[in-house]
C-alpha positions in Angstrom: 9.7 10.7 -26.4 12.4 13.3 -26.5 15.4 12.8 -24.2 18.1 15.3 -23.5 21.7 14.3 -24.0 22.1 13.9 -20.3 19.0 11.8 -20.1 20.4 9.6 -22.9 23.6 9.2 -20.9 21.6 8.0 -17.9 19.8 5.6 -20.1 23.1 4.3 -21.5 24.4 3.6 -18.1 26.9 6.4 -17.7 25.6 7.2 -14.3 25.4 3.6 -13.1 23.2 0.6 -13.6 20.6 1.5 -11.0 19.9 4.9 -12.7 19.8 3.2 -16.1 17.2 0.7 -14.8 15.1 3.5 -13.3 15.4 5.6 -16.5 14.3 2.6 -18.7 11.2 2.2 -16.5 10.3 5.9 -16.8 10.9 6.0 -20.5 8.7 3.0 -21.0 5.9 4.6 -19.0 6.3 7.8 -20.9 6.0 6.0 -24.2 2.9 4.2 -23.1 1.2 7.4 -22.2 2.6 9.4 -25.1 4.6 11.8 -23.0 6.5 14.4 -24.9 9.4 14.4 -22.5 10.6 14.0 -18.9 10.3 16.8 -16.4 12.2 17.4 -13.1 10.4 16.7 -9.9 11.0 18.5 -6.6 10.1 15.5 -4.3 9.1 11.9 -4.4 7.0 9.8 -1.9 7.5 6.1 -2.2 4.7 3.7 -1.4 4.8 -0.1 -1.3 7.0 -0.1 1.8 5.4 -2.8 3.8 6.9 -6.3 3.7 3.3 -7.5 3.7 2.8 -6.0 0.3 6.3 -6.5 -1.2 7.2 -9.9 0.1 10.5 -11.6 -0.8 10.4 -10.6 -4.4 10.1 -6.9 -3.5 12.8 -7.2 -0.9 15.1 -8.7 -3.5 14.3 -5.9 -6.0 15.3 -3.2 -3.5 18.4 -5.2 -2.5 19.5 -5.3 -6.1 19.0 -1.5 -6.5 21.1 -0.8 -3.4 23.8 -3.2 -4.7 23.8 -1.2 -7.9 24.3 1.9 -5.8 20.9 3.5 -6.3 20.6 6.9 -4.6 17.7 9.3 -4.4 18.6 12.5 -6.4 15.7 14.6 -4.9 14.0 14.8 -1.5 12.2 11.5 -1.1 10.1 10.1 1.7 8.5 6.8 2.7 4.9 5.6 3.1 4.0 3.5 6.2 5.6 0.1 6.5 4.1 -3.1 8.1 4.8 -2.4 11.8 5.9 0.1 14.4 9.7 -0.2 14.2 10.1 0.1 17.9 7.0 -1.5 19.3 6.2 -4.3 16.8 6.1 -6.9 19.6 3.2 -5.0 21.2 1.4 -5.2 17.9 1.8 -9.0 17.8 4.0 -9.0 14.7 6.1 -12.1 14.2 9.9 -12.1 14.6 10.4 -13.2 10.9 8.2 -10.4 9.6 9.9 -7.8 11.8 13.4 -8.9 10.6 12.3 -8.7 6.9 10.6 -5.4 7.4 13.5 -3.8 9.2 15.8 -5.0 6.4 13.6 -3.2 3.9 13.7 0.1 5.8 17.5 -0.1 6.1 17.7 -0.5 2.3 15.6 2.5 1.7 17.7 4.5 4.1 20.8 3.5 2.3 19.3 5.1 -0.9 19.0 8.4 1.0 15.2 8.2 1.3 13.9 9.8 4.5 12.1 7.2 6.7 9.0 9.4 7.4 6.9 6.2 7.2 3.6 8.2 6.9 0.8 8.5 4.4 0.5 12.2 5.3 4.0 13.7 4.7 2.3 17.1 4.2 1.5 17.1 8.0 5.2 16.9 9.0 7.0 19.5 6.9 6.9 17.9 3.4 4.1 19.8 1.9 4.6 20.7 -1.8 4.0 24.2 -3.2 1.5 25.2 -5.8 2.6 24.3 -9.3 5.4 22.0 -8.2 5.9 18.8 -10.1 6.3 15.9 -7.8 6.1 12.1 -8.0 4.1 10.7 -5.1 2.9 7.1 -4.7 0.4 7.3 -1.8 -3.1 7.7 -3.4 -4.7 9.8 -0.7 -1.7 12.1 -0.5 -1.8 12.4 -4.3 -5.4 13.6 -4.2 -4.7 16.0 -1.3 -1.5 17.4 -2.9 -3.2 18.0 -6.3 -6.4 19.4 -4.9 -5.5 21.3 -1.7 -1.9 22.4 -2.4 -2.2 22.7 -6.2 0.9 20.5 -6.8 1.1 18.2 -9.8 1.5 14.5 -9.5 0.1 11.4 -11.1 -0.9 8.4 -8.9 2.5 6.8 -9.0 3.1 3.1 -8.1 5.7 2.5 -5.5 8.2 1.4 -8.1 7.7 4.4 -10.4 8.0 6.8 -7.5 11.2 5.1 -6.5 12.4 5.4 -10.1 11.7 9.1 -10.1 13.5 9.4 -6.9 16.6 7.8 -8.4 16.5 9.8 -11.7 14.9 13.0 -10.3 12.3 13.2 -13.2 9.0 11.9 -14.3 7.2 11.6 -17.7 5.1 14.7 -18.7 1.6 13.3 -18.9 -1.7 13.0 -16.9 -2.0 15.3 -13.9 1.2 17.2 -14.9 -0.8 18.7 -17.8 -3.3 21.5 -17.2 -5.9 20.0 -19.6 -6.1 16.9 -17.4 -6.8 18.8 -14.2 -10.0 20.7 -15.0 -13.3 19.3 -13.6 -15.3 16.7 -15.4 -18.3 16.4 -13.0 -20.2 18.8 -10.8 -21.2 17.0 -7.6 -24.0 18.7 -5.6 -23.9 17.6 -2.0 -26.9 18.0 0.5 -26.6 18.0 4.2 -23.0 17.0 4.6 -21.9 17.1 8.2 -18.5 18.5 9.1 -17.0 15.3 10.2 -14.1 13.4 8.7 -16.3 10.2 8.5 -18.9 12.0 6.3 -16.2 13.4 4.0 -14.7 9.9 3.8 -18.1 8.5 2.8 -18.7 11.2 0.3 -15.3 10.5 -1.4 -15.9 6.8 -1.4 -19.4 7.2 -2.9 -18.2 9.6 -5.7 -15.3 7.3 -6.5 -17.8 4.4 -7.0 -20.2 6.4 -9.1 -17.5 8.0 -11.3 -14.1 6.3 -10.8 -12.3 8.4 -13.4 -13.9 11.7 -12.6 -12.3 15.0 -11.6 -15.1 16.2 -9.4 -16.1 19.7 -8.6 -17.9 19.7 -5.3 -20.8 22.2 -4.7 -22.4 22.2 -1.3 -19.4 21.6 0.9 -19.7 24.5 3.3 -16.4 24.0 5.1 -13.9 21.4 5.8 -10.7 21.4 7.9 -7.6 19.5 7.1 -8.9 16.3 8.7 -12.0 16.4 6.6 -10.1 17.1 3.4 -7.7 14.3 3.9 -10.6 11.9 4.6 -12.3 13.1 1.4 -9.0 12.5 -0.5 -8.6 9.0 0.9 -12.2 8.1 0.1 -12.0 9.3 -3.5 -8.7 7.4 -4.1 -10.0 4.2 -2.5 -13.0 3.4 -4.6 -11.8 5.0 -7.9 -8.9 6.2 -9.8 -9.4 9.8 -8.9 -6.4 12.0 -8.5 -7.8 15.5 -8.1 -11.0 17.3 -6.9 -12.1 20.9 -6.8 -14.4 22.9 -4.6 -16.8 25.8 -5.6 -15.1 27.7 -2.8 -11.9 28.0 -4.9 -12.8 27.1 -8.5 -13.9 30.0 -10.6 -14.1 28.3 -14.0 -17.1 27.5 -16.2 -19.3 24.5 -15.1 -21.3 24.3 -18.4 -21.2 20.8 -19.9 -20.1 19.1 -16.7 -21.8 15.8 -15.9 -24.0 16.2 -12.8 -24.0 14.0 -9.7 -26.4 14.5 -6.8 -25.5 13.3 -3.4 -28.1 13.2 -0.6 -27.8 12.3 3.1 -29.6 9.0 2.4 -26.9 8.0 -0.1 -24.2 8.8 2.4 -26.0 6.7 5.0 -26.0 3.8 2.5 -22.2 3.9 2.5 -22.2 3.5 6.3 -24.7 0.6 6.0 -22.4 -1.1 3.4 -19.8 -1.3 6.2 -21.9 -2.5 9.1 -21.1 -6.2 9.7 -19.8 -5.9 13.2 -21.8 -5.6 16.4 -19.0 -6.0 18.9 -15.5 -5.5 17.4 -12.3 -7.1 18.5 -10.5 -3.8 18.1 -11.1 -0.1 17.3 -8.5 1.1 14.8 -8.1 4.8 13.8 -5.6 6.6 11.7 -6.1 5.9 8.0 -4.8 8.3 6.8 -2.5 9.0 9.8 -4.0 11.0 12.6 -2.9 14.6 13.0 -2.0 16.2 16.3 -5.4 17.9 16.5 -7.1 14.5 16.0 -5.0 12.9 18.7 -5.9 15.8 21.0 -9.6 15.2 20.3 -9.3 11.5 21.2 -7.4 12.5 24.4 -10.2 14.8 25.4 -12.7 11.9 25.3 -10.3 9.5 27.0 -9.2 11.8 29.9 -9.7 10.1 33.2 -11.2 6.9 31.7 -10.0 3.4 30.8 -10.6 1.6 27.6 -12.4 -1.7 27.8 -11.5 -2.8 24.3 -8.3 -2.5 22.1 -8.0 1.0 20.8 -5.1 1.5 18.4 -4.3 5.0 17.0 -1.9 5.3 14.0 0.2 8.4 13.3 3.6 9.4 12.1 6.6 9.4 14.5 6.9 13.2 14.0 3.4 13.8 15.1 3.8 11.4 18.1 6.9 13.3 19.2 4.9 16.5 19.2 2.0 14.8 21.0 4.5 13.7 23.7 5.9 17.2 24.1 2.3 18.5 24.6 1.3 15.7 27.0 -1.3 14.4 24.6 0.3 11.0 24.1 0.7 10.5 27.9 -3.0 11.2 28.4 -3.9 8.6 25.8 -1.5 6.0 27.2 -3.1 6.4 30.7 -6.4 5.2 29.3 -4.8 1.9 28.0 -5.1 3.0 24.4 -2.0 2.6 22.2 -0.4 5.0 19.6 1.6 3.2 17.0 3.8 4.8 14.4 5.4 3.9 11.1 2.5 1.8 10.1 -1.3 1.5 9.9 -4.0 -1.1 10.0 -4.1 -1.5 6.2 -0.4 -2.4 5.6 0.2 -4.3 8.8 -0.4 -8.1 9.0 -3.6 -7.7 11.1 -4.8 -11.2 10.1 -1.8 -12.6 11.9 -2.6 -10.6 15.1 -5.8 -12.3 16.0 -8.0 -9.4 14.9 -11.1 -10.6 13.1 -13.5 -7.6 13.4 -12.8 -3.9 13.5 -14.6 -0.6 14.1 -13.0 2.3 12.3 -13.8 5.8 11.1 -12.2 5.4 7.7 -13.8 4.1 4.5 -10.3 3.4 3.2 -9.5 1.3 6.2 -12.8 -0.5 6.1 -12.5 -1.2 2.3 -9.0 -2.7 2.5 -9.4 -4.5 5.8 -12.4 -6.3 4.3 -11.1 -6.9 0.8 -7.4 -7.7 1.5 -7.3 -9.0 5.1 -10.8 -10.5 5.1 -11.6 -8.7 8.4 -15.2 -7.9 9.3 -15.7 -4.1 9.6 -18.1 -1.4 10.7 -17.9 2.4 10.4 -18.5 5.1 13.0 -17.4 8.6 13.6 -14.3 9.2 15.7 -16.2 10.1 18.9 -18.4 6.9 18.6 -15.2 4.8 18.0 -13.7 6.0 21.2 -16.9 5.5 23.1 -17.1 1.9 21.9 -13.5 1.3 23.0 -14.6 2.5 26.4 -17.2 -0.2 26.6 -20.2 1.9 25.7 -21.6 -0.2 22.8 
């Protein structure tokens, strides 16, 4: 792989040990994927932020980088961590976990990484532009950025996104090349309802059927941001998909594409796959993080009512602050529901909080709660989730 003289100097340690370590990792990845060279990135989004996932080994790694004076060279943001930094006690997080998690976030801040702590940075002012090369590590945001914004990023691991943040570059391979962004499958969809849950199920099903596909969807009449982020999360959860296309905006040739037919019955089977809970311990929503519009929709249902069951809503702190300015957060709080920031149900230690069964409106949340936290799960659309929390099950 070709390196410029300045890149060779970074590799040789002229810009510090941390930059050299990061460069060695990027060069190794580039060589594995036969990248021609490194390219500059305009932003990085670092995943693997939760102490639940990183543990002591991860904490030590980040500590070492900070001791070696690692600094982000480009605008960089953080994925959710394992708890709400201000209200972790309300979540039932242990003191030890909270201390270790807080230490991790402080280390990332010392590197100059913005503590956005959200899986949807594009909702809070960090949306990439068409054609921009970025290095993002949150799989659902990768799919959304490649597909909706037309930015270019691979599905980075947390450590590779961090390396790119330190160096400001990424290897030129995969989704950064136009030949790896064109559709491979034409997916015909029948009877898709305009609900985030149904888009979530569609993505999850396609990811299972063709995990390495670059799907072109035909039959999606419309979809707002909430639907598209749910679709992105579903595709990324069950497969290695990093981009999708829609017939609404793709004008290329579809000859030779492998065909997939999706019917309402098949989407219903996804719902049935996640249907092990009759009466959940908790109703958890916000994977990916809820937008202001979604919080408003929940508030509209809760207005003047009290929840009978634990209802936790996850969003970014930036969205929460806007919801507070508009009175939406206060309306939700009056019902007894809680809005948590900085985290979500997937990366928080829910198994330590006494939660054994969950109702959610996200295939991604259902998949990871069941597989990683061994929590029983069921799926329902957002309206039904709120109704269940109100005791109407």
